[in-house]
C-alpha positions as CSV (number, residue, x, y, z in Angstrom):
1,X,-3.9,59.2,1.6
2,X,-1.5,56.2,1.8
3,X,-1.7,53.9,-1.2
4,X,-3.5,50.6,-0.6
5,X,-1.5,47.6,-2.0
6,X,-3.2,44.4,-3.1
7,X,-2.8,41.5,-0.8
8,X,0.0,39.1,-1.7
9,X,0.1,35.4,-0.9
10,X,2.4,36.1,2.1
11,X,-0.1,38.6,3.6
12,X,-3.3,36.6,2.9
13,X,-4.4,34.5,5.9
14,X,-4.1,30.8,5.4
15,X,-7.8,30.3,6.1
16,X,-8.7,32.9,3.4
17,X,-6.4,31.3,0.9
18,X,-8.0,27.9,1.4
19,X,-11.5,29.4,1.0
20,X,-10.5,31.4,-2.1
21,X,-8.8,28.4,-3.8
22,X,-11.8,26.2,-3.0
23,X,-14.3,28.6,-4.5
24,X,-12.4,29.3,-7.7
25,X,-13.9,27.8,-10.9
26,X,-10.3,26.9,-11.8
27,X,-9.7,24.8,-8.7
28,X,-8.6,21.8,-10.6
29,X,-5.4,21.0,-8.7
30,X,-5.4,18.0,-6.4
31,X,-4.7,20.2,-3.4
32,X,-7.5,22.6,-4.2
33,X,-9.8,19.7,-4.9
34,X,-9.0,18.3,-1.4
35,X,-9.6,21.7,0.2
36,X,-12.9,22.0,-1.7
37,X,-13.9,18.5,-0.5
38,X,-13.1,19.4,3.0
39,X,-15.5,22.4,2.8
40,X,-18.3,21.1,0.6
41,X,-18.4,17.4,1.4
42,X,-17.3,17.3,5.0
43,X,-18.7,20.7,6.1
44,X,-15.4,21.9,7.6
45,X,-14.6,25.5,8.2
46,X,-10.9,26.5,8.0
47,X,-11.6,29.6,10.2
48,X,-12.7,27.4,13.1
49,X,-10.3,25.2,15.0
50,X,-10.6,21.5,14.2
51,X,-12.4,19.2,16.7
52,X,-10.0,16.3,17.3
53,X,-11.6,12.9,17.6
54,X,-10.1,10.2,19.7
55,X,-11.5,6.7,20.1
56,X,-12.1,5.2,23.5
57,X,-9.8,2.5,24.6
58,X,-12.5,-0.1,23.9
59,X,-13.2,1.3,20.4
60,X,-9.5,1.2,19.7
61,X,-9.0,-2.3,21.0
62,X,-11.8,-3.6,18.8
63,X,-10.2,-2.0,15.7
64,X,-6.8,-3.3,16.6
65,X,-8.2,-6.8,17.2
66,X,-9.8,-6.8,13.7
67,X,-6.5,-5.8,12.2
68,X,-4.3,-7.9,14.5
69,X,-3.0,-10.2,11.8
70,X,-2.1,-7.3,9.5
71,X,-0.4,-5.3,12.2
72,X,1.7,-8.3,13.2
73,X,3.0,-8.5,9.6
74,X,3.6,-4.8,9.4
75,X,5.5,-4.3,12.7
76,X,9.0,-5.4,11.4
77,X,8.7,-2.9,8.5
78,X,7.5,-0.2,10.9
79,X,10.4,-0.8,13.2
80,X,12.9,-0.7,10.3
81,X,11.4,2.5,8.9
82,X,11.4,4.1,12.3
83,X,15.2,3.4,12.6
84,X,15.7,5.2,9.3
85,X,13.6,8.3,10.1
86,X,14.0,8.6,13.9
87,X,17.2,10.7,13.7
88,X,15.4,13.2,11.6
89,X,12.8,14.0,14.3
90,X,9.8,12.3,12.7
91,X,6.8,10.4,14.0
92,X,5.7,7.2,12.3
93,X,2.0,6.2,12.2
94,X,0.0,3.2,10.8
95,X,-3.7,3.8,10.4
96,X,-6.6,1.7,9.2
97,X,-8.6,2.6,6.1
98,X,-10.7,5.1,8.1
99,X,-7.7,7.1,9.3
100,X,-7.6,5.8,12.9
101,X,-4.0,5.5,14.2
102,X,-3.4,1.9,15.3
103,X,0.3,1.9,15.7
104,X,2.9,4.7,16.2
105,X,6.6,5.0,16.6
106,X,8.3,8.0,18.1
107,X,11.4,8.7,20.1
108,X,11.1,9.7,23.7
109,X,12.4,13.1,23.1
110,X,9.8,13.8,20.4
111,X,6.8,12.2,22.1
112,X,5.4,15.3,23.8
113,X,5.6,17.3,20.6
114,X,3.7,14.8,18.5
115,X,1.2,14.0,21.3
116,X,0.5,17.8,21.3
117,X,-0.2,17.6,17.5
118,X,-2.6,14.8,18.0
119,X,-0.4,12.4,16.1
120,X,-1.0,9.5,18.5
121,X,-2.6,6.1,18.8
122,X,-6.4,6.2,18.7
123,X,-6.6,9.6,17.0
124,X,-8.8,10.1,13.9
125,X,-6.9,11.7,11.0
126,X,-9.5,11.2,8.3
127,X,-10.1,14.0,5.9
128,X,-13.6,14.1,7.3
129,X,-12.3,15.3,10.7
130,X,-9.0,17.1,9.9
131,X,-9.5,18.3,6.4
132,X,-6.6,18.1,4.0
133,X,-3.8,16.2,5.7
134,X,-1.3,13.4,4.8
135,X,-3.3,10.5,6.2
136,X,-6.8,11.6,5.3
137,X,-6.0,12.8,1.8
138,X,-3.9,9.7,1.0
139,X,-6.9,7.5,2.0
140,X,-9.5,9.7,0.3
141,X,-7.6,9.6,-3.0
142,X,-6.0,6.2,-2.7
143,X,-2.5,7.5,-3.7
144,X,0.8,8.5,-2.3
145,X,0.8,12.1,-1.1
146,X,3.0,14.6,0.7
147,X,1.1,17.5,2.4
148,X,3.8,20.1,3.2
149,X,3.0,22.7,5.9
150,X,0.6,25.3,4.5
151,X,-1.0,22.7,2.1
152,X,-2.9,21.5,5.2
153,X,-6.6,22.6,5.4
154,X,-6.4,23.9,9.0
155,X,-3.9,26.6,9.9
156,X,-3.2,24.7,13.2
157,X,-1.7,21.9,11.1
158,X,0.6,24.0,8.9
159,X,3.6,23.3,11.1
160,X,3.6,19.7,9.9
161,X,5.0,18.0,6.8
162,X,3.3,14.6,6.2
163,X,4.5,11.9,3.8
164,X,2.0,9.1,3.3
165,X,1.4,6.0,1.1
166,X,-1.6,3.7,0.9
167,X,-1.5,0.0,1.6
168,X,-3.7,-2.3,-0.3
169,X,-5.0,-5.6,1.0
170,X,-4.8,-9.0,-0.8
171,X,-8.4,-8.5,-2.0
172,X,-7.5,-5.2,-3.8
173,X,-9.2,-3.0,-1.2
174,X,-7.5,-0.1,0.6
175,X,-6.6,-1.4,4.1
176,X,-4.3,1.2,5.7
177,X,-2.1,4.2,5.4
178,X,1.6,4.5,6.4
179,X,2.5,8.0,7.5
180,X,5.7,9.8,8.5
181,X,5.1,13.3,9.9
182,X,7.7,16.0,10.8
183,X,7.2,19.1,12.9
184,X,10.7,20.4,12.3
185,X,11.0,23.8,10.6
186,X,14.3,22.8,9.0
187,X,12.8,20.0,7.0
188,X,12.9,20.9,3.4
189,X,10.7,19.7,0.6
190,X,13.8,17.9,-0.8
191,X,14.3,16.0,2.4
192,X,10.5,15.2,2.5
193,X,10.8,13.7,-1.0
194,X,13.5,11.3,0.2
195,X,11.4,10.3,3.2
196,X,8.3,9.9,1.0
197,X,10.2,7.5,-1.2
198,X,11.2,5.4,1.7
199,X,7.6,5.5,3.1
200,X,6.3,4.2,-0.3
201,X,8.9,1.4,-0.3
202,X,7.9,0.3,3.2
203,X,4.2,0.4,2.3
204,X,4.8,-1.9,-0.7
205,X,6.9,-4.2,1.5
206,X,4.1,-4.5,4.1
207,X,1.6,-5.0,1.3
208,X,3.7,-7.8,-0.2
209,X,4.3,-9.5,3.1
210,X,0.6,-9.5,4.0
211,X,-0.3,-10.9,0.6
212,X,2.1,-13.8,1.1
213,X,0.7,-14.8,4.5
214,X,-2.8,-14.5,3.2
215,X,-2.4,-17.4,0.9
216,X,-0.8,-20.2,2.9
217,X,0.3,-23.2,0.9
218,X,0.1,-21.3,-2.4
219,X,3.0,-20.5,-4.6
220,X,3.6,-16.8,-5.0
221,X,4.7,-15.8,-8.5
222,X,6.1,-12.3,-9.3
223,X,5.7,-11.9,-13.1
224,X,7.8,-9.2,-15.0
225,X,6.4,-5.8,-14.3
226,X,7.8,-3.4,-16.9
227,X,6.2,0.0,-16.8
228,X,4.3,-0.8,-13.6
229,X,4.4,2.1,-11.2
230,X,2.5,0.8,-8.2
231,X,4.8,-2.0,-7.0
232,X,5.6,-5.7,-7.7
233,X,3.0,-7.9,-9.4
234,X,2.1,-10.8,-7.1
235,X,-0.1,-13.8,-8.1
236,X,-1.0,-16.7,-5.7
237,X,-1.1,-20.0,-7.5
238,X,-2.5,-23.2,-5.9
239,X,-1.4,-26.8,-6.3
240,X,-3.5,-27.2,-9.4
241,X,-1.8,-24.2,-11.1
242,X,-4.8,-22.0,-10.7
243,X,-4.4,-18.3,-9.9
244,X,-6.4,-17.8,-6.7
245,X,-5.1,-14.4,-5.7
246,X,-3.6,-11.2,-7.1
247,X,-2.4,-8.0,-5.5
248,X,-3.7,-4.7,-6.7
249,X,-0.8,-4.1,-9.0
250,X,-1.4,-7.5,-10.7
251,X,-5.1,-6.9,-10.9
252,X,-4.5,-3.6,-12.7
253,X,-1.8,-5.1,-15.0
254,X,-3.9,-8.1,-16.0
255,X,-7.3,-6.5,-16.0
256,X,-8.6,-8.7,-13.3
257,X,-11.4,-8.0,-10.8
258,X,-10.7,-4.6,-9.2
259,X,-11.4,-5.9,-5.7
260,X,-12.8,-8.8,-3.8
261,X,-12.1,-12.5,-4.2
262,X,-10.4,-13.5,-7.4
263,X,-12.2,-16.0,-9.6
264,X,-9.8,-18.9,-10.0
265,X,-8.3,-19.3,-13.4
266,X,-5.3,-21.1,-15.0
267,X,-2.1,-19.3,-14.1
268,X,-0.9,-19.9,-17.6
269,X,-3.7,-17.7,-18.9
270,X,-2.2,-14.8,-17.0
271,X,1.5,-15.6,-17.4
272,X,1.1,-16.4,-21.0
273,X,2.9,-18.7,-23.3
274,X,5.7,-17.2,-25.3
275,X,8.1,-18.8,-27.9
276,X,10.7,-18.7,-25.2
277,X,9.6,-20.1,-21.8
278,X,9.5,-17.7,-18.9
279,X,11.8,-18.1,-15.9
280,X,8.8,-19.5,-14.0
281,X,8.0,-22.0,-16.7
282,X,11.7,-23.1,-17.0
283,X,11.8,-23.7,-13.2
284,X,8.5,-25.6,-13.2
285,X,9.6,-27.7,-16.1
286,X,12.9,-28.6,-14.4
287,X,11.1,-29.6,-11.2
288,X,8.7,-31.9,-13.1
289,X,11.6,-33.5,-15.1
290,X,13.6,-34.1,-11.9
291,X,10.6,-35.7,-10.2
292,X,10.0,-38.0,-13.2
293,X,13.6,-38.9,-13.5
294,X,13.8,-39.9,-9.8
295,X,10.6,-41.9,-10.3
296,X,12.0,-43.5,-13.5
297,X,9.1,-42.2,-15.5
298,X,6.4,-43.4,-13.1
299,X,3.9,-40.5,-13.3
300,X,2.0,-41.6,-10.2
301,X,5.2,-41.7,-8.1
302,X,6.4,-38.4,-9.5
303,X,3.0,-36.8,-8.7
304,X,3.2,-38.0,-5.1
305,X,6.7,-36.5,-4.8
306,X,5.5,-33.2,-6.1
307,X,2.4,-33.2,-3.9
308,X,-0.1,-33.0,-6.7
309,X,-2.6,-35.4,-8.3
310,X,-1.8,-37.7,-11.2
311,X,-4.2,-35.9,-13.5
312,X,-2.8,-32.5,-12.5
313,X,0.8,-33.7,-13.3
314,X,-0.4,-35.0,-16.7
315,X,-1.8,-31.5,-17.5
316,X,1.4,-29.9,-16.5
317,X,3.4,-32.3,-18.6
318,X,1.3,-31.6,-21.6
319,X,1.5,-27.8,-21.1
320,X,5.3,-27.9,-20.6
321,X,5.9,-30.4,-23.5
322,X,7.3,-33.2,-21.3
323,X,7.1,-36.8,-22.3
324,X,6.7,-39.5,-19.6
325,X,9.3,-41.7,-21.3
326,X,12.5,-41.3,-19.3
327,X,14.5,-41.5,-22.4
328,X,12.9,-38.3,-23.7
329,X,13.0,-36.2,-20.6
330,X,15.9,-34.1,-21.7
331,X,14.3,-32.9,-24.9
332,X,13.7,-29.1,-25.0
């Protein structure tokens, strides 16, 4: 009788591997957790083909209209990223927070391939519909992910490598996912890592650009961000030196409201007062001194030149240690 050898990872069907990993008491890895979520939370079965969901043109138009301002800000970065990844045979997608593809970029030669995969405008790539995948898992976990080939939930998606990064809105809420997907067999995990880094960079650039346009008239301050892993800290400061907005990285760094409208507070409370003035404070102090010098010490005239109220300027002068006497303006 021939000897029966135990099944090895290479001989186990993908569907069976997903089920086994999901049922294991030791399924603590993020990938296994996503597979388990796909089965237990979303009721998906890896042995059955996925049921793709595509929005009607009307449904898609309504979503695009709601996100129109954001999409307009994102487009330059999408075009730039596409120019970088297009030669590698990739497809670029921008989705909303529910995983619906709102924008895509693909070369004409690759269009049929990616349309066949369902990586197209109006398609739903949420984890609820497609199980573990780059877009859906990125949105479900709110973090940058790479889902490489057989890490996908469905066997039908294992020909794809997907590199994704979340995009957070100015209110700290998850607003979108940026995805680059490849169906090329010669794409290595090393190359995917390089693409993933560029995707994350572009996502942060879109996030920062949208934050800036969301606070018209405000001054955008970028405090030092040592040790911060999720992008540049951005704080919106109004004409009265009140912090009225903060991006997600700043909210986390300063322990502010996790999401929603920021309660206005003095910017100095966030930026702090150190023995040596920060670059922001030095620049602000210099601007006030110049205005006072031009106005020959007339605080009202200097306030008008700076576009602030007289009382506001007096508060700034007191905080920055500036005397209204022109003869003392140069003191440190």
